[in-house]
VMD Tcl script that draws the C-alpha trace (Angstrom):
set ca {
  {73.52 49.80 -13.48}
  {74.67 49.95 -9.91}
  {73.70 53.63 -10.18}
  {70.69 53.93 -9.52}
  {68.36 55.98 -12.58}
  {64.74 57.67 -13.09}
  {62.80 60.59 -11.94}
  {62.91 59.94 -8.41}
  {65.49 61.18 -6.04}
  {68.80 58.51 -6.07}
  {67.99 57.77 -2.20}
  {64.78 56.70 -2.94}
  {65.91 53.91 -5.23}
  {68.88 52.79 -2.46}
  {66.36 52.61 0.27}
  {63.97 50.41 -1.69}
  {67.43 48.32 -2.70}
  {68.12 47.64 0.90}
  {64.91 47.07 1.75}
  {64.53 43.96 -1.07}
  {67.66 42.44 -0.16}
  {66.70 42.82 3.74}
  {63.67 40.88 3.04}
  {65.31 38.23 0.71}
  {67.71 37.70 4.04}
  {64.85 37.11 5.70}
  {63.32 34.87 3.46}
  {66.26 32.37 3.34}
  {66.85 32.26 7.12}
  {63.28 31.23 7.44}
  {63.61 28.67 4.62}
  {67.25 27.51 5.92}
  {65.46 27.17 9.54}
  {62.43 25.08 8.21}
  {65.43 22.49 6.38}
  {67.05 22.62 9.99}
  {64.52 21.47 11.86}
  {62.47 18.94 8.81}
  {66.52 17.13 9.10}
  {66.70 17.05 12.88}
  {62.75 16.15 13.81}
  {61.86 14.29 10.21}
  {58.92 16.15 9.95}
  {56.74 18.38 7.32}
  {57.26 22.19 7.00}
  {53.86 22.75 8.34}
  {55.12 19.94 11.67}
  {58.00 22.27 12.20}
  {55.47 25.86 11.83}
  {52.86 24.31 14.52}
  {55.88 23.41 16.41}
  {57.43 26.76 16.64}
  {53.96 28.50 17.02}
  {53.62 26.11 19.97}
  {56.69 27.00 21.55}
  {56.07 30.33 21.15}
  {52.48 30.10 22.78}
  {53.74 28.02 25.95}
  {56.49 30.76 26.25}
  {54.45 33.45 26.42}
  {51.96 31.85 28.62}
  {55.15 31.03 31.01}
  {55.73 34.58 31.09}
  {52.17 36.06 32.07}
  {51.92 37.02 35.84}
  {49.40 36.04 37.96}
  {49.00 32.39 37.18}
  {48.76 29.37 39.03}
  {51.61 26.70 39.61}
  {49.47 24.37 40.74}
  {47.36 21.62 38.42}
  {43.82 21.77 37.92}
  {42.16 18.37 36.96}
  {39.87 18.70 33.95}
  {36.04 18.89 34.69}
  {35.57 14.79 32.99}
  {38.26 13.27 35.30}
  {37.09 10.63 36.96}
  {39.05 9.88 40.30}
  {40.44 6.23 40.61}
  {38.79 3.12 42.41}
  {41.63 3.29 44.10}
  {41.04 6.53 45.97}
  {37.88 6.26 46.25}
  {36.55 4.11 49.28}
  {34.29 0.86 48.03}
  {30.43 1.98 49.58}
  {29.03 -0.25 51.94}
  {27.27 -3.59 50.22}
  {23.43 -4.06 51.04}
  {21.90 -7.08 51.71}
  {21.15 -7.25 47.71}
  {24.53 -6.96 46.93}
  {25.48 -10.82 48.20}
  {24.90 -13.93 48.25}
  {25.27 -16.33 51.06}
  {25.97 -19.95 50.83}
  {26.57 -22.97 53.28}
  {28.60 -26.07 53.22}
  {29.09 -29.49 55.32}
  {32.82 -30.79 55.36}
  {31.30 -34.23 55.35}
  {27.38 -35.62 54.76}
  {27.62 -37.70 57.90}
  {29.35 -37.56 61.30}
  {29.45 -39.72 64.00}
  {27.94 -39.04 67.58}
  {30.13 -37.21 69.40}
  {32.28 -36.19 66.54}
  {32.06 -32.20 66.18}
  {30.35 -31.12 62.69}
  {32.37 -28.33 60.50}
  {30.06 -25.62 58.61}
  {31.59 -23.46 55.59}
  {30.19 -20.07 54.93}
  {30.67 -18.67 51.58}
  {29.93 -14.81 50.80}
  {30.17 -13.72 47.51}
  {29.54 -9.93 45.91}
  {27.24 -11.11 42.94}
  {26.75 -6.85 42.73}
  {28.54 -5.04 39.27}
  {30.51 -3.39 41.91}
  {33.41 -3.26 44.37}
  {31.70 -2.75 48.11}
  {32.51 -3.36 51.77}
  {30.78 -5.04 54.22}
  {31.56 -6.23 58.11}
  {31.45 -9.58 58.07}
  {32.89 -10.49 61.49}
  {31.80 -13.70 63.69}
  {29.45 -11.73 65.85}
  {27.45 -10.55 62.37}
  {27.45 -14.56 60.89}
  {25.03 -16.67 61.69}
  {24.80 -20.39 61.13}
  {22.37 -21.92 62.83}
  {20.93 -26.20 62.99}
  {17.72 -27.03 62.29}
  {15.96 -30.26 62.16}
  {15.40 -32.12 58.50}
  {11.98 -30.40 57.88}
  {13.53 -26.84 59.38}
  {10.61 -26.79 62.11}
  {13.19 -26.65 65.16}
  {15.65 -24.79 65.46}
  {18.40 -26.87 68.07}
  {21.56 -24.83 67.95}
  {22.79 -21.40 66.83}
  {26.32 -19.98 66.41}
  {25.51 -16.31 68.36}
  {23.38 -17.88 71.07}
  {26.31 -18.47 73.43}
  {28.55 -16.26 71.47}
  {26.40 -13.09 70.25}
  {30.41 -10.78 70.47}
  {33.07 -11.40 67.81}
  {35.54 -8.98 66.29}
  {35.32 -6.89 63.23}
  {35.75 -8.17 59.98}
  {35.45 -5.69 57.59}
  {36.07 -6.88 53.52}
  {36.27 -5.42 50.43}
  {35.16 -7.66 48.09}
  {35.28 -6.88 43.96}
  {32.62 -8.52 41.75}
  {32.18 -12.04 42.38}
  {34.79 -12.24 45.06}
  {33.83 -14.57 48.04}
  {34.62 -13.90 51.99}
  {34.92 -17.91 53.13}
  {34.54 -18.95 56.58}
  {35.00 -22.10 59.23}
  {33.03 -22.80 62.42}
  {32.75 -26.02 64.39}
  {29.94 -26.78 65.53}
  {30.49 -28.89 69.09}
  {27.23 -30.89 68.39}
  {25.48 -29.81 71.19}
  {22.27 -27.95 71.17}
  {21.69 -23.96 72.92}
  {19.17 -21.41 73.44}
  {19.74 -17.65 73.16}
  {21.87 -15.81 75.22}
  {22.74 -19.36 76.20}
  {20.20 -20.01 78.42}
  {18.89 -23.52 79.48}
  {21.28 -26.76 79.46}
  {23.31 -27.67 76.59}
  {22.73 -30.79 75.61}
  {24.05 -33.73 72.72}
  {21.76 -34.02 70.19}
  {20.45 -37.18 68.75}
  {21.66 -39.41 65.75}
  {19.36 -38.19 62.69}
  {19.17 -35.95 60.11}
  {19.95 -32.40 60.05}
  {20.08 -29.31 58.09}
  {22.48 -26.24 58.58}
  {21.54 -22.66 57.25}
  {23.69 -19.40 57.09}
  {22.94 -16.21 57.36}
  {24.10 -12.27 57.23}
  {22.04 -9.70 57.82}
  {19.03 -10.60 55.57}
  {20.56 -12.72 53.43}
  {19.49 -16.12 54.42}
  {21.50 -19.11 52.66}
  {20.09 -22.67 51.48}
  {19.31 -25.47 53.58}
  {22.21 -27.80 53.49}
  {21.40 -31.38 55.07}
  {23.53 -33.73 57.36}
  {23.62 -36.62 59.30}
  {24.39 -37.91 62.62}
  {24.72 -41.22 63.24}
}
mol new
graphics top color blue
foreach p $ca { graphics top sphere $p radius 0.5 }
foreach p [lrange $ca 0 end-1] q [lrange $ca 1 end] { graphics top cylinder $p $q radius 0.2 }
display resetview
């Protein structure tokens, strides 16, 4: 049975046997390799085959000349908030509220006012909220007569740029001497009389509601 027989020359039959044996050896080697890969990675034969294909593709790409070593971001990548400077807060994105530390002050005491600036927009933004840009004013209770403003005698102030997230606040305090003032600090400053007054805070065109208080 070992000696090939047939109408063709013996060399043809030997070549066929060698080819068949070689093909069988290759198939067995592939099967053994797949079994080893499954045992190591716990995947399926399909996973092992896909892994081998991916590795071969990566090797092929690494050998391709002329490629760039610098990664390129995809077209749909969105820069993070940390790398993008917040836009300036427009007036309509802010709310201003004024507070009075206590409802009644004795004559000669110095009333303390608070100003709270809130970002009411849906996104973070930045704004210079320095003292030179804030304005706190005292009016008669009916709002018809202005008695004092924080920018009359101190129009300049240090810049204070704040980045405010959605709903975030910046709070400040201003102490009033209790005396009147006029723009550019003109005229004589005199203590206001006992009575009922109101205070209003403003930043840019954003104005707070008036808050009443008394001087007794």
